All heavy atoms as an XYZ file, in Angstrom:
766
protein
N    -165.630    -22.962    -39.457
C    -164.414    -23.043    -40.252
C    -163.435    -21.984    -39.761
O    -163.779    -20.826    -39.629
C    -164.767    -22.823    -41.720
C    -163.585    -22.845    -42.626
S    -164.006    -22.586    -44.346
C    -165.427    -23.583    -44.554
N    -162.235    -22.386    -39.518
C    -161.204    -21.478    -39.016
C    -160.511    -20.760    -40.163
O    -160.574    -21.182    -41.312
C    -160.187    -22.284    -38.220
N    -159.867    -19.678    -39.822
C    -159.049    -18.968    -40.800
C    -157.683    -19.638    -40.881
O    -157.219    -20.247    -39.922
C    -158.845    -17.513    -40.376
C    -160.086    -16.676    -40.574
O    -161.040    -17.158    -41.213
O    -160.100    -15.535    -40.088
N    -157.049    -19.505    -42.031
C    -155.698    -20.012    -42.232
C    -154.728    -18.881    -41.964
O    -154.860    -17.808    -42.537
C    -155.529    -20.508    -43.672
C    -154.127    -20.965    -44.062
C    -153.793    -22.272    -43.354
C    -154.026    -21.142    -45.558
N    -153.759    -19.108    -41.082
C    -152.765    -18.092    -40.757
C    -151.419    -18.473    -41.355
O    -151.026    -19.634    -41.318
C    -152.604    -17.960    -39.240
O    -153.799    -17.510    -38.676
N    -150.746    -17.464    -41.894
C    -149.414    -17.658    -42.460
C    -148.426    -16.752    -41.768
O    -148.771    -15.634    -41.410
C    -149.377    -17.277    -43.946
C    -150.178    -18.058    -44.943
C    -149.904    -17.522    -46.340
C    -149.836    -19.514    -44.899
N    -147.223    -17.217    -41.591
C    -146.090    -16.368    -41.220
C    -144.826    -17.066    -41.706
O    -144.864    -18.228    -42.098
C    -146.056    -16.024    -39.732
C    -145.713    -17.189    -38.839
O    -144.726    -17.891    -39.112
O    -146.414    -17.385    -37.835
N    -143.735    -16.362    -41.720
C    -142.497    -16.862    -42.289
C    -141.924    -18.092    -41.621
O    -141.159    -18.831    -42.224
N    -142.287    -18.336    -40.367
C    -141.748    -19.499    -39.650
C    -142.452    -20.798    -40.004
O    -141.970    -21.872    -39.698
C    -141.854    -19.278    -38.150
C    -141.017    -18.113    -37.653
C    -141.331    -17.818    -36.230
N    -142.765    -17.511    -36.163
C    -143.372    -16.934    -35.155
N    -142.701    -16.603    -34.098
N    -144.654    -16.683    -35.179
N    -143.607    -20.698    -40.642
C    -144.391    -21.892    -40.962
C    -143.686    -22.713    -42.034
O    -143.205    -22.197    -43.022
C    -145.779    -21.502    -41.446
C    -146.709    -22.707    -41.600
C    -148.105    -22.291    -41.970
C    -148.880    -21.707    -40.847
N    -149.448    -22.624    -39.904
N    -143.634    -24.020    -41.807
C    -143.028    -24.924    -42.788
C    -144.076    -25.289    -43.843
O    -145.271    -25.250    -43.594
C    -142.514    -26.181    -42.108
C    -141.328    -25.882    -41.207
C    -140.623    -27.130    -40.794
C    -139.477    -26.736    -39.883
N    -138.228    -27.250    -40.305
N    -143.591    -25.644    -45.018
C    -144.467    -25.991    -46.129
C    -145.415    -27.124    -45.738
O    -146.619    -27.065    -46.015
C    -143.633    -26.366    -47.384
C    -144.501    -26.962    -48.472
C    -142.886    -25.145    -47.887
N    -144.902    -28.147    -45.086
C    -145.741    -29.278    -44.665
C    -146.850    -28.812    -43.729
O    -148.006    -29.215    -43.878
C    -144.872    -30.339    -43.976
C    -145.632    -31.482    -43.358
C    -145.789    -32.619    -44.323
C    -146.344    -33.860    -43.656
N    -147.728    -34.106    -43.989
N    -146.518    -27.950    -42.785
C    -147.524    -27.415    -41.868
C    -148.563    -26.577    -42.584
O    -149.756    -26.638    -42.265
N    -148.127    -25.803    -43.563
C    -149.047    -24.988    -44.345
C    -150.035    -25.870    -45.108
O    -151.235    -25.635    -45.092
C    -148.268    -24.095    -45.310
C    -149.093    -23.307    -46.325
C    -150.089    -22.388    -45.627
C    -148.186    -22.514    -47.242
N    -149.514    -26.910    -45.747
C    -150.383    -27.822    -46.494
C    -151.387    -28.510    -45.565
O    -152.569    -28.620    -45.887
C    -149.551    -28.890    -47.209
C    -148.719    -28.384    -48.353
C    -147.969    -29.583    -48.932
C    -146.954    -29.232    -49.949
N    -146.230    -30.422    -50.430
N    -150.911    -28.971    -44.419
C    -151.784    -29.647    -43.457
C    -152.853    -28.696    -42.922
O    -154.031    -29.063    -42.834
C    -150.972    -30.225    -42.295
C    -150.086    -31.386    -42.709
O    -150.277    -31.930    -43.819
O    -149.179    -31.735    -41.924
N    -152.451    -27.479    -42.555
C    -153.400    -26.499    -42.034
C    -154.432    -26.121    -43.091
O    -155.612    -25.946    -42.782
C    -152.677    -25.237    -41.555
C    -151.855    -25.471    -40.301
O    -151.974    -26.557    -39.694
O    -151.069    -24.565    -39.932
N    -153.996    -25.979    -44.334
C    -154.911    -25.634    -45.426
C    -155.958    -26.729    -45.593
O    -157.145    -26.452    -45.732
C    -154.117    -25.440    -46.727
C    -154.925    -24.846    -47.834
C    -155.037    -23.474    -47.968
C    -155.577    -25.658    -48.749
C    -155.789    -22.920    -48.982
C    -156.326    -25.118    -49.775
C    -156.440    -23.747    -49.889
N    -155.513    -27.974    -45.563
C    -156.434    -29.108    -45.706
C    -157.441    -29.138    -44.558
O    -158.633    -29.364    -44.771
C    -155.621    -30.406    -45.758
C    -156.418    -31.638    -46.059
C    -156.688    -31.725    -47.525
C    -156.992    -33.150    -47.925
N    -157.153    -33.273    -49.356
N    -156.976    -28.886    -43.326
C    -157.869    -28.875    -42.163
C    -158.881    -27.740    -42.245
O    -160.045    -27.919    -41.899
C    -157.063    -28.736    -40.869
C    -156.387    -29.989    -40.420
C    -155.663    -29.752    -39.104
C    -154.469    -30.653    -38.993
N    -153.513    -30.221    -38.002
N    -158.435    -26.561    -42.662
C    -159.304    -25.382    -42.706
C    -160.338    -25.449    -43.822
O    -161.496    -25.126    -43.601
C    -158.475    -24.107    -42.892
S    -157.589    -23.595    -41.433
N    -159.905    -25.841    -45.005
C    -160.770    -25.712    -46.175
C    -161.136    -27.030    -46.846
O    -162.044    -27.078    -47.661
C    -160.121    -24.781    -47.207
C    -159.716    -23.459    -46.634
C    -158.396    -23.052    -46.664
C    -160.636    -22.616    -46.025
C    -158.005    -21.831    -46.137
C    -160.256    -21.398    -45.485
C    -158.940    -21.003    -45.540
N    -160.398    -28.096    -46.564
C    -160.701    -29.393    -47.158
C    -160.048    -29.631    -48.507
O    -160.029    -30.751    -49.002
N    -159.524    -28.590    -49.126
C    -158.863    -28.714    -50.423
C    -157.373    -28.979    -50.204
O    -156.853    -28.850    -49.101
C    -159.055    -27.442    -51.238
N    -156.704    -29.337    -51.286
C    -155.269    -29.598    -51.252
C    -154.525    -28.349    -51.707
O    -154.969    -27.670    -52.622
C    -154.925    -30.770    -52.192
O    -155.688    -31.911    -51.797
C    -153.441    -31.103    -52.148
N    -153.407    -28.045    -51.064
C    -152.585    -26.911    -51.455
C    -151.262    -27.418    -52.003
O    -150.590    -28.224    -51.365
C    -152.332    -25.989    -50.260
C    -151.571    -24.704    -50.584
C    -152.408    -23.790    -51.478
C    -151.186    -23.976    -49.313
N    -150.904    -26.942    -53.183
C    -149.602    -27.240    -53.776
C    -148.740    -25.996    -53.621
O    -149.184    -24.893    -53.934
C    -149.748    -27.576    -55.258
C    -150.630    -28.784    -55.527
C    -150.804    -28.991    -57.011
N    -151.761    -30.049    -57.295
C    -152.164    -30.364    -58.526
N    -151.677    -29.707    -59.574
N    -153.033    -31.325    -58.710
N    -147.512    -26.169    -53.141
C    -146.612    -25.039    -52.884
C    -145.370    -25.202    -53.750
O    -144.787    -26.290    -53.809
C    -146.214    -24.967    -51.391
C    -145.319    -23.770    -51.123
C    -147.461    -24.917    -50.506
N    -144.971    -24.108    -54.397
C    -143.837    -24.117    -55.318
C    -142.816    -23.061    -54.902
O    -143.137    -22.112    -54.202
C    -144.310    -23.846    -56.748
C    -145.294    -24.879    -57.240
C    -146.659    -24.720    -57.043
C    -144.856    -26.027    -57.884
C    -147.564    -25.675    -57.478
C    -145.752    -26.985    -58.324
C    -147.108    -26.804    -58.117
O    -147.998    -27.761    -58.545
N    -141.599    -23.205    -55.408
C    -140.521    -22.289    -55.035
C    -140.578    -20.960    -55.767
O    -139.966    -19.994    -55.335
C    -139.142    -22.930    -55.288
O    -139.046    -23.285    -56.675
C    -138.945    -24.168    -54.428
N    -141.289    -20.884    -56.885
C    -141.411    -19.643    -57.661
C    -142.854    -19.449    -58.106
O    -143.629    -20.413    -58.128
C    -140.526    -19.679    -58.929
O    -141.019    -20.700    -59.800
C    -139.066    -19.925    -58.592
N    -143.225    -18.238    -58.499
C    -144.590    -17.998    -58.981
C    -144.932    -18.774    -60.255
O    -146.098    -18.969    -60.562
C    -144.617    -16.495    -59.259
C    -143.516    -15.926    -58.449
C    -142.468    -16.998    -58.362
N    -143.928    -19.233    -60.999
C    -144.182    -19.990    -62.221
C    -144.703    -21.405    -61.942
O    -145.140    -22.098    -62.855
C    -142.910    -20.064    -63.062
N    -144.630    -21.841    -60.698
C    -145.162    -23.144    -60.264
C    -144.534    -24.316    -61.010
O    -145.215    -25.237    -61.434
C    -146.683    -23.180    -60.380
S    -147.511    -21.969    -59.342
N    -143.225    -24.283    -61.160
C    -142.512    -25.361    -61.856
C    -141.848    -26.346    -60.891
O    -141.843    -27.529    -61.138
C    -141.435    -24.775    -62.785
C    -141.956    -23.861    -63.842
C    -142.616    -24.622    -64.945
C    -143.022    -23.669    -66.055
N    -144.051    -24.179    -66.895
N    -141.265    -25.845    -59.798
C    -140.519    -26.698    -58.865
C    -141.249    -26.744    -57.517
O    -141.382    -25.725    -56.849
C    -139.083    -26.151    -58.657
C    -138.314    -27.023    -57.676
C    -138.353    -26.035    -59.972
N    -141.741    -27.923    -57.126
C    -142.411    -28.028    -55.830
C    -141.457    -27.710    -54.676
O    -140.279    -28.063    -54.714
C    -142.850    -29.491    -55.759
C    -142.826    -29.979    -57.169
C    -141.762    -29.183    -57.861
N    -141.981    -27.029    -53.671
C    -141.181    -26.696    -52.488
C    -141.036    -27.937    -51.611
O    -141.939    -28.768    -51.534
C    -141.851    -25.580    -51.712
N    -139.893    -28.042    -50.941
C    -139.670    -29.150    -50.015
C    -140.504    -28.932    -48.757
O    -140.653    -27.808    -48.284
C    -138.197    -29.251    -49.666
C    -137.366    -29.640    -50.855
C    -135.918    -29.817    -50.506
C    -135.193    -30.263    -51.764
N    -133.789    -30.398    -51.601
N    -141.029    -30.023    -48.207
C    -141.913    -29.943    -47.046
C    -141.252    -29.349    -45.813
O    -141.917    -28.751    -44.978
C    -142.465    -31.330    -46.700
C    -143.614    -31.742    -47.611
O    -144.163    -30.874    -48.323
O    -143.970    -32.931    -47.602
N    -139.927    -29.491    -45.678
C    -139.262    -28.991    -44.480
C    -138.779    -27.542    -44.616
O    -138.216    -26.986    -43.682
C    -138.110    -29.904    -44.073
C    -137.010    -29.992    -45.121
O    -137.235    -29.566    -46.274
O    -135.934    -30.506    -44.786
N    -139.025    -26.907    -45.759
C    -138.631    -25.506    -45.954
C    -139.632    -24.580    -45.270
O    -140.837    -24.857    -45.236
C    -138.567    -25.184    -47.445
N    -139.136    -23.473    -44.719
C    -140.035    -22.470    -44.152
C    -140.430    -21.479    -45.246
O    -139.744    -21.338    -46.255
C    -139.365    -21.689    -43.005
O    -138.245    -20.978    -43.530
C    -138.937    -22.617    -41.871
N    -141.533    -20.791    -45.029
C    -141.955    -19.781    -45.998
C    -140.912    -18.677    -46.112
O    -140.664    -18.165    -47.200
C    -143.316    -19.203    -45.609
C    -144.480    -20.189    -45.672
C    -145.769    -19.507    -45.241
C    -144.625    -20.792    -47.049
N    -140.279    -18.323    -45.015
C    -139.245    -17.282    -45.051
C    -138.062    -17.714    -45.910
O    -137.487    -16.899    -46.629
C    -138.782    -16.943    -43.640
N    -137.693    -18.988    -45.860
C    -136.561    -19.451    -46.658
C    -136.896    -19.484    -48.153
O    -136.004    -19.393    -48.990
C    -136.093    -20.835    -46.198
O    -137.038    -21.832    -46.547
N    -138.169    -19.581    -48.491
C    -138.599    -19.590    -49.891
C    -138.854    -18.184    -50.426
O    -138.909    -17.986    -51.633
C    -139.890    -20.406    -50.041
C    -139.814    -21.893    -49.709
C    -141.204    -22.498    -49.771
C    -138.869    -22.609    -50.652
N    -139.026    -17.241    -49.529
C    -139.417    -15.878    -49.917
C    -138.454    -15.290    -50.940
O    -137.241    -15.354    -50.785
C    -139.481    -14.994    -48.678
C    -140.050    -13.616    -48.952
C    -140.164    -12.782    -47.701
N    -138.838    -12.470    -47.205
C    -138.473    -12.580    -45.942
N    -139.321    -12.983    -45.036
N    -137.254    -12.281    -45.578
N    -139.019    -14.721    -51.982
C    -138.221    -14.120    -53.042
C    -137.642    -12.787    -52.576
O    -138.205    -12.110    -51.710
C    -139.082    -13.901    -54.279
N    -136.520    -12.409    -53.162
C    -135.884    -11.137    -52.828
C    -136.836     -9.982    -53.132
O    -137.485     -9.955    -54.174
C    -134.599    -10.994    -53.646
C    -133.767     -9.803    -53.231
C    -132.431     -9.765    -53.954
O    -131.863    -10.833    -54.224
O    -131.982     -8.648    -54.239
N    -136.925     -9.059    -52.199
C    -137.786     -7.897    -52.381
C    -139.217     -8.091    -51.890
O    -140.004     -7.151    -51.892
N    -139.569     -9.293    -51.482
C    -140.917     -9.552    -50.969
C    -140.902     -9.404    -49.458
O    -139.945     -9.751    -48.787
C    -141.396    -10.960    -51.346
C    -141.508    -11.165    -52.835
C    -142.569    -10.253    -53.432
C    -142.689    -10.472    -54.923
N    -143.746     -9.673    -55.519
N    -141.993     -8.889    -48.913
C    -142.045     -8.572    -47.490
C    -142.331     -9.764    -46.597
O    -141.905     -9.793    -45.457
C    -143.116     -7.501    -47.220
O    -144.377     -7.994    -47.669
C    -142.785     -6.209    -47.905
N    -143.079    -10.734    -47.093
C    -143.457    -11.853    -46.240
C    -144.397    -11.368    -45.164
O    -145.298    -10.590    -45.440
N    -144.179    -11.796    -43.936
C    -145.011    -11.346    -42.830
C    -146.149    -12.292    -42.526
O    -146.303    -13.326    -43.143
N    -146.947    -11.890    -41.549
C    -148.074    -12.699    -41.105
C    -149.364    -12.198    -41.738
O    -149.536    -11.004    -41.958
C    -148.180    -12.649    -39.584
N    -150.245    -13.123    -42.050
C    -151.557    -12.774    -42.579
C    -152.490    -13.953    -42.342
O    -152.054    -15.041    -41.986
C    -151.476    -12.424    -44.057
S    -150.808    -13.745    -45.056
N    -153.778    -13.713    -42.540
C    -154.726    -14.813    -42.403
C    -155.767    -14.716    -43.504
O    -156.035    -13.646    -44.037
C    -155.329    -14.838    -41.008
O    -156.485    -14.113    -40.902
N    -156.326    -15.878    -43.848
C    -157.276    -15.991    -44.950
C    -158.501    -16.759    -44.487
O    -158.380    -17.756    -43.797
C    -156.642    -16.746    -46.119
C    -155.376    -16.110    -46.636
C    -154.141    -16.566    -46.213
C    -155.421    -15.059    -47.521
C    -152.969    -15.997    -46.681
C    -154.261    -14.469    -47.989
C    -153.034    -14.936    -47.572
N    -159.672    -16.310    -44.919
C    -160.925    -16.982    -44.596
C    -161.435    -17.800    -45.768
O    -160.975    -17.651    -46.904
N    -162.396    -18.637    -45.504
C    -162.943    -19.526    -46.520
C    -163.726    -18.839    -47.612
O    -163.982    -19.418    -48.664
N    -164.123    -17.565    -47.398
C    -164.894    -16.851    -48.418
C    -164.008    -16.174    -49.465
O    -164.514    -15.585    -50.403
C    -165.826    -15.828    -47.765
C    -165.075    -14.762    -47.002
O    -163.905    -14.926    -46.680
N    -165.750    -13.674    -46.700
N    -162.694    -16.269    -49.328
C    -161.761    -15.695    -50.302
C    -161.737    -16.574    -51.560
O    -161.765    -17.797    -51.465
C    -160.361    -15.623    -49.689
C    -159.272    -14.942    -50.506
C    -159.589    -13.457    -50.702
C    -157.934    -15.090    -49.821
N    -161.700    -15.955    -52.705
C    -161.648    -16.684    -53.973
C    -160.269    -17.324    -54.157
O    -159.248    -16.777    -53.725
C    -161.924    -15.755    -55.142
C    -163.251    -15.068    -55.038
C    -164.267    -15.721    -55.905
N    -165.560    -15.068    -55.711
C    -166.685    -15.716    -55.622
N    -166.709    -17.021    -55.711
N    -167.814    -15.083    -55.446
N    -160.250    -18.481    -54.793
C    -159.015    -19.240    -55.026
C    -157.967    -18.373    -55.726
O    -156.816    -18.294    -55.304
C    -159.306    -20.520    -55.842
C    -158.022    -21.162    -56.351
C    -160.108    -21.511    -55.010
N    -158.356    -17.695    -56.792
C    -157.417    -16.868    -57.547
C    -156.841    -15.738    -56.712
O    -155.655    -15.418    -56.818
N    -157.666    -15.123    -55.876
C    -157.195    -14.038    -55.012
C    -156.232    -14.551    -53.946
O    -155.253    -13.883    -53.609
C    -158.363    -13.310    -54.361
C    -159.188    -12.539    -55.373
O    -158.718    -12.206    -56.454
N    -160.434    -12.269    -55.023
N    -156.501    -15.735    -53.412
C    -155.599    -16.338    -52.429
C    -154.233    -16.604    -53.059
O    -153.194    -16.245    -52.497
C    -156.198    -17.646    -51.890
C    -155.233    -18.461    -51.078
C    -154.884    -18.076    -49.796
C    -154.664    -19.608    -51.600
C    -153.976    -18.821    -49.044
C    -153.766    -20.364    -50.863
C    -153.428    -19.966    -49.585
N    -154.232    -17.223    -54.245
C    -152.969    -17.538    -54.920
C    -152.187    -16.266    -55.231
O    -150.969    -16.213    -55.050
C    -153.253    -18.324    -56.209
C    -153.806    -19.718    -55.935
C    -154.280    -20.449    -57.176
O    -154.365    -19.833    -58.266
O    -154.581    -21.651    -57.057
N    -152.876    -15.220    -55.647
C    -152.235    -13.946    -55.980
C    -151.656    -13.284    -54.724
O    -150.555    -12.751    -54.745
C    -153.257    -13.019    -56.631
C    -152.654    -11.758    -57.211
C    -153.724    -10.842    -57.821
C    -154.514    -11.578    -58.875
N    -155.557    -10.746    -59.488
N    -152.388    -13.336    -53.617
C    -151.936    -12.696    -52.381
C    -150.676    -13.378    -51.827
O    -149.747    -12.699    -51.390
C    -153.059    -12.728    -51.335
C    -152.761    -11.964    -50.096
C    -152.638    -10.489    -50.379
C    -152.443     -9.714    -49.091
N    -152.159     -8.316    -49.328
N    -150.640    -14.696    -51.863
C    -149.442    -15.417    -51.398
C    -148.243    -15.063    -52.284
O    -147.137    -14.839    -51.787
C    -149.679    -16.943    -51.357
C    -148.390    -17.690    -51.037
C    -150.742    -17.280    -50.318
N    -148.477    -14.955    -53.579
C    -147.391    -14.568    -54.482
C    -146.911    -13.152    -54.175
O    -145.707    -12.894    -54.147
C    -147.844    -14.642    -55.938
C    -146.754    -14.275    -56.913
C    -147.203    -14.301    -58.362
O    -148.179    -14.999    -58.684
O    -146.554    -13.617    -59.171
N    -147.821    -12.232    -53.909
C    -147.448    -10.852    -53.590
C    -146.636    -10.775    -52.305
O    -145.667    -10.023    -52.212
C    -148.692     -9.975    -53.450
C    -149.382     -9.678    -54.758
C    -150.734     -8.997    -54.556
O    -151.117     -8.702    -53.391
O    -151.412     -8.763    -55.561
N    -147.026    -11.536    -51.294
C    -146.348    -11.490    -49.994
C    -144.997    -12.191    -49.999
O    -144.023    -11.676    -49.458
C    -147.222    -12.121    -48.914
C    -148.405    -11.309    -48.423
C    -149.283    -12.161    -47.526
C    -147.924    -10.082    -47.691
N    -144.962    -13.399    -50.562
C    -143.769    -14.239    -50.441
C    -143.013    -14.462    -51.745
O    -141.892    -14.962    -51.735
C    -144.140    -15.605    -49.833
C    -144.493    -15.497    -48.377
C    -145.814    -15.385    -47.966
C    -143.510    -15.481    -47.402
C    -146.143    -15.270    -46.630
C    -143.827    -15.366    -46.067
C    -145.139    -15.259    -45.688
O    -145.465    -15.140    -44.362
N    -143.622    -14.170    -52.882
C    -142.961    -14.410    -54.158
C    -142.853    -15.890    -54.495
O    -141.961    -16.306    -55.221
N    -143.766    -16.683    -53.947
C    -143.804    -18.122    -54.241
C    -145.141    -18.444    -54.887
O    -146.097    -17.680    -54.781
C    -143.597    -18.994    -52.982
C    -144.694    -18.747    -51.959
C    -142.221    -18.755    -52.385
C    -144.668    -19.676    -50.761
N    -145.202    -19.573    -55.552
C    -146.440    -19.996    -56.179
C    -147.168    -21.013    -55.331
O    -146.554    -21.892    -54.736
N    -148.480    -20.866    -55.268
C    -149.337    -21.873    -54.652
C    -150.494    -22.128    -55.601
O    -150.905    -21.240    -56.346
C    -149.871    -21.455    -53.260
C    -148.752    -21.329    -52.252
C    -150.673    -20.184    -53.323
N    -150.984    -23.343    -55.585
C    -152.145    -23.697    -56.373
C    -153.082    -24.506    -55.499
O    -152.653    -25.422    -54.797
C    -151.760    -24.504    -57.607
C    -150.980    -23.709    -58.626
C    -150.638    -24.530    -59.851
O    -150.341    -25.713    -59.768
N    -150.697    -23.876    -61.003
N    -154.357    -24.162    -55.559
C    -155.376    -24.888    -54.815
C    -155.909    -25.992    -55.716
O    -156.291    -25.746    -56.859
C    -156.511    -23.942    -54.376
C    -157.606    -24.724    -53.658
C    -155.961    -22.835    -53.488
N    -155.912    -27.200    -55.193
C    -156.388    -28.363    -55.949
C    -157.580    -28.988    -55.215
O    -157.866    -28.662    -54.063
C    -155.267    -29.382    -56.100
N    -158.255    -29.874    -55.904
C    -159.391    -30.585    -55.318
C    -158.909    -31.400    -54.112
O    -157.714    -31.669    -53.979
C    -160.022    -31.515    -56.368
O    -159.026    -32.403    -56.858
C    -160.631    -30.722    -57.512
N    -159.825    -31.824    -53.254
C    -159.412    -32.601    -52.077
C    -158.608    -33.855    -52.413
O    -157.713    -34.231    -51.656
C    -160.743    -32.961    -51.410
C    -161.661    -31.848    -51.794
C    -161.259    -31.493    -53.208
N    -158.898    -34.488    -53.552
C    -158.141    -35.689    -53.929
C    -156.871    -35.354    -54.718
O    -156.148    -36.250    -55.139
C    -159.018    -36.651    -54.721
C    -159.547    -36.052    -56.027
O    -159.150    -34.915    -56.386
O    -160.373    -36.712    -56.681
N    -156.586    -34.067    -54.929
C    -155.380    -33.566    -55.603
C    -155.259    -34.046    -57.055
O    -154.179    -34.165    -57.585
C    -154.124    -33.941    -54.811
C    -152.922    -33.066    -55.164
O    -153.115    -32.002    -55.781
O    -151.790    -33.461    -54.841
N    -156.392    -34.295    -57.711
C    -156.357    -34.759    -59.101
C    -156.390    -33.625    -60.104
O    -155.869    -33.752    -61.195
C    -157.505    -35.725    -59.364
C    -157.359    -36.995    -58.567
C    -158.099    -38.125    -59.192
C    -158.027    -39.311    -58.271
N    -157.294    -40.396    -58.717
N    -157.026    -32.484    -59.754
C    -157.062    -31.344    -60.668
C    -157.123    -30.047    -59.869
O    -157.452    -30.047    -58.686
C    -158.225    -31.447    -61.646
C    -159.591    -31.387    -61.000
C    -160.664    -31.507    -62.061
C    -162.034    -31.303    -61.421
N    -163.089    -31.239    -62.399
N    -156.788    -28.953    -60.534
C    -156.791    -27.650    -59.879
C    -158.203    -27.121    -59.719
O    -159.077    -27.364    -60.561
C    -155.957    -26.654    -60.683
C    -154.474    -26.981    -60.792
C    -153.783    -25.948    -61.677
C    -153.825    -27.026    -59.425
N    -158.412    -26.386    -58.652
C    -159.707    -25.751    -58.413
C    -159.819    -24.506    -59.298
O    -158.816    -23.824    -59.536
C    -159.826    -25.358    -56.943
N    -161.020    -24.192    -59.782
C    -161.204    -22.964    -60.568
C    -160.897    -21.726    -59.729
O    -161.157    -21.700    -58.526
C    -162.690    -22.995    -60.951
C    -163.143    -24.394    -60.709
C    -162.246    -24.957    -59.653
N    -160.353    -20.698    -60.368
C    -159.971    -19.473    -59.656
C    -161.154    -18.664    -59.151
O    -160.999    -17.844    -58.263
C    -159.095    -18.588    -60.546
C    -157.690    -19.117    -60.681
O    -157.218    -19.865    -59.836
N    -157.030    -18.740    -61.743
N    -162.345    -18.882    -59.701
C    -163.483    -18.031    -59.352
C    -164.383    -18.592    -58.262
O    -165.436    -18.028    -57.971
C    -164.297    -17.713    -60.606
C    -164.851    -18.956    -61.273
O    -164.412    -20.082    -60.938
O    -165.730    -18.809    -62.139
N    -163.979    -19.694    -57.618
C    -164.757    -20.215    -56.490
C    -164.035    -19.889    -55.185
O    -162.862    -19.535    -55.192
C    -165.015    -21.738    -56.607
C    -163.706    -22.532    -56.512
C    -165.763    -22.055    -57.898
C    -163.905    -24.031    -56.410
N    -164.750    -20.023    -54.075
C    -164.136    -19.716    -52.785
C    -163.261    -20.893    -52.318
O    -163.402    -22.014    -52.802
C    -165.196    -19.439    -51.706
O    -165.975    -20.627    -51.497
C    -166.096    -18.277    -52.107
N    -162.409    -20.603    -51.354
C    -161.558    -21.657    -50.781
C    -162.418    -22.747    -50.147
O    -162.127    -23.930    -50.266
C    -160.596    -21.064    -49.753
C    -159.550    -20.111    -50.306
C    -158.774    -19.465    -49.159
C    -158.602    -20.806    -51.267
N    -163.502    -22.342    -49.477
C    -164.394    -23.318    -48.845
C    -165.051    -24.201    -49.893
O    -165.180    -25.419    -49.708
C    -165.452    -22.592    -48.013
N    -165.468    -23.624    -51.027
C    -166.097    -24.405    -52.103
C    -165.101    -25.349    -52.740
O    -165.474    -26.448    -53.180
C    -166.698    -23.469    -53.140
N    -163.836    -24.976    -52.789
C    -162.806    -25.839    -53.385
C    -162.681    -27.145    -52.602
O    -162.356    -28.183    -53.169
C    -161.464    -25.115    -53.426
N    -162.935    -27.088    -51.317
C    -162.862    -28.293    -50.489
C    -164.032    -29.228    -50.682
O    -164.031    -30.340    -50.176
N    -165.029    -28.798    -51.439
C    -166.236    -29.629    -51.667
C    -166.319    -30.140    -53.091
O    -167.339    -30.699    -53.477
C    -167.473    -28.791    -51.332
C    -167.505    -28.384    -49.875
C    -168.656    -27.470    -49.585
C    -168.573    -27.030    -48.128
N    -169.432    -25.908    -47.859
N    -165.276    -29.921    -53.872
C    -165.305    -30.389    -55.274
C    -165.160    -31.893    -55.376
O    -164.558    -32.529    -54.572
C    -164.193    -29.709    -56.085
C    -164.348    -28.225    -56.306
C    -163.126    -27.660    -57.022
C    -165.589    -27.919    -57.117
């Protein structure tokens, strides 16, 4: 299983596709941490980044907990993400790993 890499140039669609390939789960991306407005697929992470957030490059492994992943993306970019089951019918629990979320 590969690590998921993020940087500001990555588009939302690419992030979702890479997340699915790496972990098997579905990633929902929103414009704010409140997770109310879905981000457009052609937007870059840098264009969504909230004022005062650093952004930057980072990578995540499959052993990271869902809740910690969602919190880290919010800290870096000021955007909301939610990990959902592979069929995108419900959200994955925060206390399981990203790899386990892909097997729900």
